[in-house]
C-alpha positions as CSV (number, residue, x, y, z in Angstrom):
1,M,35.4,-43.9,-15.9
2,N,32.5,-42.3,-17.7
3,K,29.5,-44.4,-18.6
4,I,29.4,-45.2,-22.3
5,I,26.4,-43.8,-24.0
6,S,24.6,-46.1,-26.5
7,Q,22.0,-44.7,-28.9
8,E,20.4,-45.5,-32.2
9,F,22.5,-44.0,-35.1
10,A,20.6,-44.9,-38.2
11,R,19.0,-47.8,-40.1
12,T,20.3,-49.5,-43.2
13,S,18.3,-49.8,-46.4
14,Q,17.5,-53.4,-45.2
15,G,15.9,-51.9,-42.0
16,E,18.7,-53.0,-39.7
17,T,19.4,-50.7,-36.7
18,V,22.9,-49.5,-36.3
19,H,23.9,-48.2,-32.8
20,Q,26.4,-45.5,-31.8
21,F,28.6,-45.7,-28.7
22,I,30.1,-42.6,-27.2
23,L,33.3,-43.0,-25.1
24,R,34.6,-40.1,-22.9
25,N,37.6,-39.7,-20.6
26,E,38.2,-37.4,-17.6
27,N,39.8,-34.7,-19.9
28,G,36.7,-34.3,-22.1
29,M,38.1,-36.2,-25.1
30,Q,35.3,-38.1,-26.9
31,V,35.3,-41.0,-29.4
32,E,32.1,-42.0,-31.2
33,I,31.9,-45.5,-32.7
34,I,29.2,-47.4,-34.6
35,N,28.7,-51.1,-34.8
36,F,28.5,-50.9,-38.6
37,G,32.0,-51.7,-39.9
38,A,33.3,-50.9,-36.3
39,I,33.6,-47.4,-37.7
40,I,35.0,-44.5,-35.7
41,T,32.6,-41.6,-36.7
42,S,34.2,-38.9,-34.6
43,I,37.2,-38.1,-32.3
44,F,37.0,-34.8,-30.4
45,V,40.3,-33.6,-29.0
46,P,41.4,-30.1,-27.8
47,D,43.7,-27.7,-29.6
48,K,46.5,-25.7,-27.9
49,D,43.8,-23.3,-26.6
50,G,41.6,-26.0,-25.3
51,N,39.0,-25.9,-28.1
52,F,37.6,-29.3,-28.9
53,E,37.1,-30.3,-32.6
54,D,36.5,-33.5,-34.5
55,V,39.7,-34.7,-36.1
56,V,38.5,-37.6,-38.3
57,L,36.5,-37.3,-41.6
58,G,33.0,-38.5,-41.9
59,F,29.6,-37.8,-43.3
60,K,26.9,-35.3,-42.3
61,N,24.1,-37.8,-43.2
62,P,24.4,-41.1,-41.2
63,E,23.0,-43.1,-44.2
64,D,26.0,-42.1,-46.3
65,Y,28.1,-44.5,-44.2
66,F,26.0,-47.3,-45.6
67,N,25.8,-46.1,-49.2
68,S,29.1,-44.4,-49.9
69,N,31.6,-45.7,-52.4
70,Q,34.3,-44.5,-49.9
71,Y,33.3,-47.5,-47.7
72,T,36.5,-47.6,-45.6
73,Y,35.8,-44.2,-43.8
74,G,36.8,-44.9,-40.2
75,A,36.2,-48.6,-40.5
76,V,38.1,-51.7,-39.5
77,V,39.0,-53.3,-42.8
78,G,39.6,-57.0,-43.4
79,R,39.8,-59.9,-43.7
80,Y,42.9,-58.6,-45.6
81,A,43.6,-54.8,-45.4
82,N,45.4,-53.3,-48.4
83,R,46.0,-55.3,-51.6
84,I,46.4,-58.8,-52.8
85,S,47.8,-59.0,-56.4
86,N,45.6,-60.7,-59.0
87,A,43.2,-61.5,-56.1
88,R,44.8,-64.9,-55.5
89,F,47.2,-66.6,-53.1
90,A,48.2,-70.0,-52.1
91,I,48.4,-71.7,-48.7
92,G,50.6,-74.8,-49.1
93,S,49.5,-76.4,-52.3
94,K,46.0,-75.0,-52.4
95,E,45.2,-71.8,-54.3
96,Y,42.4,-69.4,-53.3
97,H,40.7,-66.8,-55.4
98,V,39.3,-63.8,-53.6
99,T,37.0,-60.9,-54.8
100,K,38.4,-58.6,-57.4
101,N,37.4,-55.1,-56.4
102,E,40.3,-52.9,-57.7
103,G,40.9,-54.0,-61.3
104,N,42.5,-57.4,-61.1
105,N,43.4,-56.9,-57.4
106,H,41.7,-57.5,-54.1
107,I,41.7,-54.6,-51.6
108,H,40.5,-54.1,-48.1
109,G,38.5,-57.3,-47.8
110,G,36.5,-57.2,-51.0
111,K,33.2,-55.7,-52.2
112,E,31.8,-55.7,-48.7
113,G,34.5,-56.9,-46.3
114,F,34.3,-56.2,-42.6
115,A,33.7,-52.5,-43.3
116,N,30.1,-53.2,-44.4
117,K,29.0,-55.6,-41.8
118,I,27.1,-55.1,-38.6
119,W,29.2,-56.2,-35.6
120,R,27.9,-57.3,-32.3
121,A,28.8,-54.7,-29.6
122,E,29.5,-55.2,-25.9
123,I,30.3,-52.4,-23.4
124,L,33.1,-53.7,-21.2
125,E,33.1,-53.1,-17.5
126,K,36.5,-51.5,-16.8
127,P,36.8,-49.4,-13.7
128,E,39.6,-47.1,-15.0
129,C,38.4,-46.3,-18.6
130,D,35.7,-46.6,-21.2
131,S,36.1,-49.7,-23.4
132,L,33.9,-51.2,-26.2
133,A,34.3,-54.6,-27.7
134,L,33.0,-55.4,-31.2
135,Y,32.6,-58.9,-32.6
136,Y,32.3,-60.3,-36.1
137,H,32.2,-63.9,-37.4
138,S,33.4,-64.2,-41.0
139,V,32.2,-67.5,-42.5
140,D,34.3,-69.9,-44.6
141,G,34.4,-68.7,-48.2
142,E,33.3,-65.1,-47.5
143,E,34.9,-63.0,-50.3
144,G,36.8,-66.2,-51.2
145,F,38.8,-66.5,-48.0
146,P,39.2,-69.9,-46.4
147,G,38.0,-70.8,-42.9
148,N,35.5,-69.5,-40.3
149,L,37.2,-66.6,-38.6
150,S,36.0,-65.0,-35.3
151,V,37.2,-61.4,-34.9
152,T,37.2,-59.1,-31.8
153,V,38.2,-55.5,-31.8
154,I,38.4,-53.6,-28.5
155,Y,38.4,-49.8,-28.4
156,T,39.6,-48.3,-25.1
157,L,39.8,-44.6,-24.4
158,R,42.4,-43.9,-21.8
159,D,42.8,-40.8,-19.5
160,D,46.1,-39.9,-21.2
161,N,44.1,-39.1,-24.3
162,A,45.1,-42.3,-26.0
163,L,42.7,-44.4,-28.1
164,E,43.9,-48.0,-27.8
165,I,42.8,-50.5,-30.5
166,E,43.3,-54.2,-29.9
167,Y,42.6,-56.9,-32.5
168,F,42.1,-60.6,-31.8
169,A,41.1,-63.4,-34.2
170,E,40.9,-67.2,-34.4
171,A,40.2,-69.5,-37.4
172,D,39.2,-73.1,-37.8
173,Q,41.6,-73.6,-40.8
174,S,44.6,-71.9,-42.2
175,T,43.8,-68.5,-43.7
176,V,45.3,-65.1,-44.2
177,I,44.6,-62.0,-42.1
178,N,45.6,-58.4,-42.0
179,L,43.5,-56.0,-40.0
180,T,43.7,-52.2,-39.7
181,Q,41.8,-49.1,-38.8
182,H,41.0,-46.8,-41.7
183,S,40.2,-43.4,-40.2
184,Y,41.0,-40.3,-42.2
185,F,42.7,-37.8,-39.9
186,N,42.6,-34.0,-40.3
187,L,44.0,-32.5,-37.1
188,S,42.9,-29.0,-38.1
189,G,39.3,-29.9,-37.4
190,K,38.4,-28.3,-40.7
191,H,37.5,-31.3,-42.9
192,S,37.5,-29.4,-46.2
193,A,41.1,-28.2,-45.7
194,E,44.0,-30.0,-47.2
195,I,46.3,-32.0,-44.9
196,T,49.5,-31.0,-46.8
197,D,50.3,-28.5,-44.0
198,H,50.4,-31.4,-41.4
199,E,53.9,-32.4,-40.3
200,L,54.7,-36.1,-40.2
201,Q,57.4,-38.3,-38.8
202,I,57.6,-42.0,-39.6
203,H,60.2,-44.2,-37.8
204,A,61.3,-46.1,-40.9
205,D,64.5,-46.4,-42.9
206,Y,62.8,-48.5,-45.7
207,Y,59.6,-48.5,-47.7
208,L,58.0,-50.7,-50.3
209,P,58.0,-49.4,-53.9
210,I,54.9,-50.2,-55.9
211,D,54.1,-50.8,-59.5
212,G,51.5,-49.0,-61.6
213,N,48.8,-51.1,-60.0
214,S,49.9,-50.2,-56.4
215,I,51.3,-53.6,-55.8
216,P,54.7,-53.9,-54.0
217,R,57.4,-54.8,-56.5
218,G,58.9,-57.1,-53.9
219,K,61.8,-54.8,-53.1
220,I,62.5,-53.1,-49.8
221,C,64.2,-49.8,-50.6
222,S,65.9,-47.2,-48.5
223,V,64.1,-43.9,-48.0
224,K,67.4,-42.0,-47.9
225,D,67.6,-39.1,-50.4
226,T,64.0,-39.7,-51.5
227,P,60.6,-38.0,-50.8
228,F,59.8,-41.0,-48.6
229,D,62.2,-40.1,-45.8
230,F,60.1,-39.0,-42.9
231,N,62.7,-39.8,-40.2
232,I,62.9,-36.1,-39.4
233,M,59.5,-34.5,-39.2
234,K,58.5,-32.6,-42.3
235,E,55.4,-31.1,-43.9
236,I,53.5,-33.7,-46.0
237,G,53.2,-31.1,-48.8
238,R,56.9,-30.5,-49.1
239,D,57.6,-33.4,-51.5
240,I,54.1,-34.8,-52.3
241,N,54.1,-33.2,-55.8
242,H,57.6,-34.4,-56.7
243,D,58.0,-36.1,-60.0
244,H,59.4,-39.2,-58.4
245,E,58.0,-42.3,-60.2
246,Q,56.5,-43.7,-57.0
247,L,54.5,-40.5,-56.2
248,V,53.2,-40.5,-59.8
249,F,52.0,-44.1,-59.4
250,G,50.2,-43.3,-56.1
251,N,49.0,-39.8,-57.1
252,G,50.7,-38.9,-53.9
253,Y,51.6,-41.0,-50.9
254,D,49.9,-44.5,-50.9
255,H,52.8,-46.6,-49.7
256,C,53.8,-48.9,-46.8
257,W,56.8,-48.1,-44.6
258,V,58.9,-50.8,-42.9
259,L,58.9,-49.7,-39.3
260,K,62.0,-49.8,-37.1
261,E,61.9,-52.3,-34.3
262,S,61.8,-50.5,-30.9
263,E,60.8,-51.3,-27.3
264,S,58.5,-48.3,-27.3
265,Q,56.7,-49.5,-30.5
266,I,56.4,-45.9,-31.7
267,A,55.7,-45.8,-35.4
268,G,55.3,-42.1,-36.0
269,N,54.0,-38.7,-35.1
270,L,51.5,-36.3,-36.8
271,Y,51.4,-32.6,-35.9
272,H,49.3,-29.7,-37.1
273,R,51.2,-26.5,-36.2
274,K,48.3,-24.0,-36.4
275,S,46.0,-25.9,-34.0
276,G,48.9,-27.4,-32.0
277,R,47.3,-30.8,-32.1
278,N,49.6,-33.8,-32.1
279,M,49.0,-37.5,-32.6
280,E,51.6,-40.2,-31.7
281,I,51.1,-43.7,-33.3
282,F,52.3,-46.8,-31.5
283,T,51.8,-50.3,-32.9
284,T,52.9,-54.0,-32.7
285,E,52.6,-54.2,-36.5
286,P,55.7,-54.3,-38.8
287,G,54.4,-51.7,-41.3
288,I,52.4,-48.5,-41.7
289,Q,50.6,-47.3,-44.8
290,L,50.4,-43.6,-45.4
291,Y,47.6,-42.7,-47.7
292,T,47.1,-38.9,-48.3
293,G,43.5,-39.0,-49.6
294,N,44.5,-38.8,-53.2
295,F,41.2,-40.1,-54.5
296,L,38.7,-38.6,-52.1
297,D,35.9,-37.6,-54.5
298,G,33.9,-35.0,-52.5
299,K,30.6,-36.7,-53.4
300,Y,29.2,-36.7,-49.9
301,E,28.7,-33.7,-47.5
302,S,31.2,-33.5,-44.7
303,K,30.3,-33.3,-41.0
304,T,32.0,-29.9,-40.7
305,G,30.6,-28.4,-43.9
306,G,31.9,-28.6,-47.4
307,C,33.0,-32.0,-48.8
308,N,35.9,-34.4,-48.2
309,T,37.8,-33.8,-51.4
310,F,41.3,-34.4,-52.7
311,R,43.9,-34.6,-49.8
312,T,41.5,-33.3,-47.1
313,G,42.3,-36.4,-44.9
314,L,45.1,-38.9,-44.4
315,C,45.2,-42.4,-43.2
316,L,48.0,-44.0,-41.1
317,E,47.1,-47.7,-41.4
318,T,49.2,-49.9,-39.1
319,Q,49.4,-53.3,-40.7
320,H,51.4,-56.2,-42.2
321,F,52.7,-55.5,-45.7
322,P,50.5,-55.4,-48.9
323,D,50.5,-58.6,-50.9
324,S,52.3,-60.5,-48.2
325,P,50.5,-63.8,-49.2
326,N,52.3,-63.6,-52.6
327,Q,55.7,-62.4,-51.3
328,D,57.5,-65.0,-49.3
329,H,60.2,-62.6,-47.9
330,F,57.5,-60.3,-46.4
331,P,56.3,-61.1,-42.8
332,S,53.8,-63.9,-43.0
333,T,50.1,-63.1,-42.7
334,I,49.0,-66.8,-42.4
335,L,46.9,-67.6,-39.4
336,N,46.7,-71.4,-38.7
337,A,43.9,-73.2,-37.0
338,G,44.1,-73.0,-33.3
339,E,46.5,-69.9,-33.3
340,L,45.5,-66.5,-31.9
341,Y,46.0,-63.4,-34.0
342,K,46.8,-60.4,-31.8
343,S,47.6,-56.8,-32.7
344,K,47.6,-53.5,-31.0
345,T,47.7,-49.9,-32.2
346,I,47.5,-46.7,-30.1
347,F,46.7,-43.2,-31.3
348,R,47.7,-40.8,-28.5
349,F,46.6,-37.1,-28.7
350,S,48.1,-34.0,-27.1
351,A,48.4,-30.3,-27.9
352,R,51.5,-28.0,-27.9
353,S,52.3,-24.5,-29.0
C-alpha cells in the first residue's frame, strides 16, 4: 500500500477549501480525487509501451470545476442520475416535484445535486491498497427529493490496476436514488482527440429507445440489426453518424443498455488500439448509459492542451434506468426507510498490443 497524499486543490468562490487525494498502486497507476463532487480529476495508466497518461477529461484551471456548466465532469451524480420526466414522480399516493434543469425534465440531481457539494473525506486504513471514503448528507427536500439521505462513496485503487467504486446510502423515509460516476474517458491520453476510434463492447441484447426529450419511451428493444449492437466489439465511430432516429435524437449515443445478467458482472470493454489501453467495466447495476460527449462545448481549457469539444470523451455510466420512478416495469429505484442502498462498479485497466 502507498500512503495517500492529501493536499489543497483550490478554493471555491465562497472561500471553502477543496482538497485533493492521490491514490497510487504498486504498478505506478495513479488516481486523483477531490472532495468537491467526489470528482475524479485524473487517472494515470500506462499504454502498451509503458507510458503513463491521464485518461479522463478535466480542466487545466482547478476553479473551472466549480464554475463550469459541464458540472458532471468526473463527479458522482445524484440523488438521481440521468433523467426524470417532467421532474415529477410518485411514491405511493404522494407526488413529488424535483428541480427542472433540462427543459421540463430533471437530470443528474438538479441544479446543484451531489456534483456541486463538498463531501467529507476520510482516508481508510487498508493494508493492501489505497482507499478513500467520501460522505455527503442530503437533507429532506433538497432539489425536491423526500427524506434525509446519508451517502458514502468509497474509491479503492487495487494492485491489479482496478479502480473499485462502492456506493452506500440510507434514508429516513422513502425516496428514490440512482447514483453513478460521470467521468469522461479518452484512453488515448489526448483530450482534444475524438473518441470515435475507440472500440467498445457492451454485454447487452436490449437497450432503451428515447423520445425527442431523451426520456425512455417505456419500450425495451433488441439491439439486433441496429447501430446499438455492441455485443461484438466495434469502433464507436462506425455507426455513430447513422441516420437512425435514435442517434438523431441523441446527437449520437446517449442511451441506456439493459445489461445481461452474469456471475462475473462484466458490463463491457473499452479499447484504444493505437495506445493499447484497455478498460473493462464490471457492475452490480442493471444498466449502463453510453454518452459520447455529443454536447461538450470546448468552453474550458483541457488539462492536456486544447479544449474538450464534441466527442472528445465518453461516459460509461453504470446505473438503474432513466425515468424508473415513472416506469413501473423498470427495476425500482425506491429506497425505503431503514433499507441499505448498495452498488459497486469497477473500472479495470490494462494494456495490450
